[in-house]
C-alpha positions in Angstrom: 8.1 6.9 -7.2 6.2 7.4 -10.4 2.1 7.2 -11.2 0.5 6.9 -14.7 -2.0 9.2 -14.9 -4.6 7.8 -17.2 -7.1 10.6 -18.3 -9.5 8.9 -20.3 -10.3 5.1 -21.3 -8.5 5.8 -24.9 -5.0 5.8 -23.2 -5.7 1.9 -21.6 -4.6 0.4 -24.7 -1.8 2.0 -24.9 0.2 2.3 -21.8 3.2 0.3 -21.3 2.5 -3.3 -20.1 5.0 -2.6 -17.2 2.9 0.0 -15.2 2.7 -0.9 -11.3 1.0 2.1 -10.2 -2.1 4.0 -11.9 -3.9 6.9 -11.4 -7.5 6.8 -13.1 -8.5 10.7 -13.6 -11.8 9.2 -15.0 -14.9 7.9 -14.1 -13.4 4.3 -15.0 -16.3 1.5 -15.5 -15.6 -2.4 -14.5 -14.7 -3.1 -18.4 -12.0 -0.2 -18.2 -10.8 -1.7 -15.1 -10.5 -5.3 -16.3 -8.9 -3.6 -19.5 -6.5 -2.0 -17.7 -5.4 -5.3 -15.8 -5.2 -7.2 -19.3 -3.0 -4.6 -20.2 -0.6 -3.8 -17.2 -0.4 -7.3 -15.6 2.2 -6.3 -13.0 -0.3 -3.7 -11.6 -0.1 -3.4 -7.6 -1.9 0.1 -7.1 -5.0 1.7 -8.7 -5.7 5.2 -7.5 -9.1 6.8 -8.1 -10.1 10.3 -7.6 -12.0 10.4 -3.7 -15.9 10.7 -4.9 -15.3 7.8 -7.4 -14.2 5.8 -4.4 -17.2 6.6 -2.9 -19.7 5.3 -5.6 -17.7 2.4 -7.1 -19.3 -0.7 -7.0 -18.5 -3.3 -4.4 -17.7 -6.2 -7.0 -15.2 -4.1 -8.7 -13.5 -3.5 -5.2 -13.7 -7.0 -4.1 -12.4 -8.4 -7.7 -9.3 -5.6 -7.1 -8.6 -7.0 -3.6 -8.5 -10.8 -4.9 -6.2 -10.3 -7.6 -4.0 -8.8 -5.1 -4.1 -4.7 -6.5 -4.4 -1.9 -3.8 -7.3 0.4 -4.5 -6.8 4.2 -3.4 -8.8 7.2 -3.1 -6.7 10.5 -4.1 -6.2 13.2 -6.3 -3.0 13.8 -8.1 -3.0 17.8 -7.3 -1.3 20.1 -9.7 -0.5 17.4 -12.2 -0.2 18.9 -16.0 -0.7 15.9 -18.2 0.4 17.6 -21.1 4.4 18.3 -19.7 4.2 14.7 -18.3 2.5 11.4 -18.3 3.4 10.6 -14.6 3.1 12.0 -11.4 6.1 11.4 -9.2 6.1 11.5 -5.4 9.7 12.9 -4.7 12.5 10.6 -2.9 12.8 12.8 0.0 8.9 12.6 0.8 9.5 8.8 0.5 12.3 8.8 2.7 10.4 11.2 5.0 7.7 8.8 5.3 9.8 5.8 5.8 11.8 7.5 9.1 8.5 8.4 10.5 7.2 4.8 10.3 10.7 3.6 11.5 10.6 6.1 14.5 6.8 4.5 15.4 4.6 7.2 14.2 1.0 5.8 13.2 -0.2 5.5 10.1 -2.4 8.3 10.9 0.0 10.4 12.1 2.6 10.2 9.5 -0.5 10.9 6.5 -1.3 14.0 8.4 2.6 15.4 9.0 3.1 14.7 5.3 0.2 16.1 4.2 0.6 19.2 5.5 3.8 19.8 3.6 2.7 17.8 0.2 -0.7 17.5 -1.9 -0.2 13.9 -1.5 -3.4 11.8 -0.6 -3.4 9.9 2.2 -4.2 6.7 1.1 -1.3 6.8 -1.3 1.1 7.9 2.0 -0.3 4.9 3.8 0.6 2.9 1.0 4.1 3.8 0.8 4.2 3.7 4.5 3.2 -0.2 4.5 5.0 -1.0 1.5 8.6 -1.7 0.8 8.9 1.2 -2.0 12.4 2.6 -1.1 13.5 5.9 -2.3 
């Protein structure tokens, strides 16, 4: 699974329209979110840093929810954009999340166990657990 990392607003017009998951590594304005949604009509998930998640306007949160786009808080630890524009969650990690979920572990338990092994944010882990993303 790959998240497209967007470091600045000037990258939005150059995104692939087929992007489904995006990490906004900058403090995006409401206009930036709207531009992103116009450029990527298949968008399903936007991840923003936890510090920004706390201060985001409720209007954009509600608007994203109405559009069916999940808003997640989290960072892309250790990602180097100069090497790759995508942050990748390994298939083995996704499979482990699926296995834990299938065995009846709660979303919080799954997040805690996976976070102990990886540097993936708990919101992203919970999103993977609840969706049909397969390894």
